[in-house]
C-alpha positions in Angstrom: 109.0 98.8 119.7 105.6 100.5 120.0 102.5 98.4 120.2 101.0 100.1 117.2 104.0 99.0 115.1 103.9 95.5 116.4 100.2 95.2 115.5 100.7 96.6 112.1 103.6 94.3 111.3 101.8 91.2 112.6 98.5 91.9 110.7 100.2 93.4 107.6 103.1 91.0 107.0 102.2 87.8 108.7 98.4 87.2 108.7 95.5 89.6 108.9 94.0 89.3 112.3 97.2 88.2 114.1 97.7 91.8 115.4 94.2 91.7 117.0 95.0 88.3 118.6 98.2 89.7 119.9 96.3 92.5 121.5 93.8 90.0 123.0 90.9 91.0 120.7 90.3 87.3 119.8 86.9 87.5 118.1 88.0 90.2 115.7 91.3 88.5 115.0 89.8 85.1 114.4 87.1 86.6 112.2 89.6 88.4 110.0 91.8 85.3 109.8 88.8 83.1 108.9 87.7 85.5 106.1 91.1 85.7 104.7 91.9 82.0 104.8 88.5 81.0 103.5 88.8 83.4 100.6 92.3 82.2 99.7 91.2 78.6 99.9 88.3 79.1 97.5 90.6 81.0 95.2 93.1 78.2 95.2 90.3 75.7 94.5 89.2 77.8 91.5 92.7 77.9 90.2 93.2 74.1 90.5 89.8 73.5 88.9 90.9 75.6 85.9 94.4 74.2 85.7 93.4 70.5 85.6 91.6 70.6 82.3 94.5 72.5 80.7 96.9 69.9 82.0 94.7 67.1 80.7 94.6 68.7 77.2 98.3 69.0 77.2 98.7 65.3 78.2 96.1 64.3 75.5 98.1 66.2 72.9 101.1 63.9 73.4 102.6 65.8 76.3 104.3 68.3 74.0 104.4 71.9 75.3 103.1 74.3 72.7 102.4 77.8 73.9 99.6 78.3 71.4 97.8 75.1 72.6 98.2 76.2 76.2 96.9 79.7 75.4 93.9 78.2 73.6 93.1 75.8 76.4 93.3 78.6 79.0 91.1 80.9 77.0 88.5 78.1 76.6 88.6 77.3 80.3 88.1 80.9 81.4 84.5 82.0 82.0 83.2 85.4 83.1 81.4 84.1 86.2 84.5 82.4 87.6 86.5 85.5 86.9 84.0 87.6 88.7 84.0 85.3 91.7 87.8 85.2 91.7 88.0 89.0 91.5 85.4 89.4 94.3 87.3 87.1 96.5 90.5 88.9 95.8 88.8 92.2 96.7 87.5 90.6 99.9 91.0 89.5 100.9 92.4 93.0 100.1 89.7 94.7 102.1 90.1 92.4 105.1 93.9 92.8 105.0 93.6 96.6 105.0 90.9 96.5 107.8 93.2 94.3 109.9 96.2 96.6 109.5 94.2 99.7 110.3 92.4 98.1 113.3 95.6 96.7 114.7 97.2 100.1 114.4 94.2 101.7 116.1 94.2 99.2 119.0 98.0 99.5 119.4 97.9 103.3 119.3 95.3 103.3 122.0 97.5 101.1 124.1 100.5 103.3 123.5 98.6 106.4 124.6 97.3 104.7 127.7 100.8 103.6 128.7 102.2 107.1 128.7 
């Protein structure tokens, strides 16, 4: 298997930055991993923070699951600033993932060409 394909698969399918670490570009790889993991962690915290009030309203309503009550609670919990932050973080994860794949391919391609 070519190095370029290994790097793309590691950064694209496993974790952004893993291809760079595989090619011994540790600083780049760790930076990409950190950005991706930190962004996903903040996104998960935002999701949990929004889900807890909804679950509390359901529990306060006698624990009955009513789709209209859930929909109302979710709409009341959603704010524009949180949505903007969430979308920005999602865009950051997407950009870092694409950069990791392209960079891993570029590094692997350079290694493939130097080996021949």
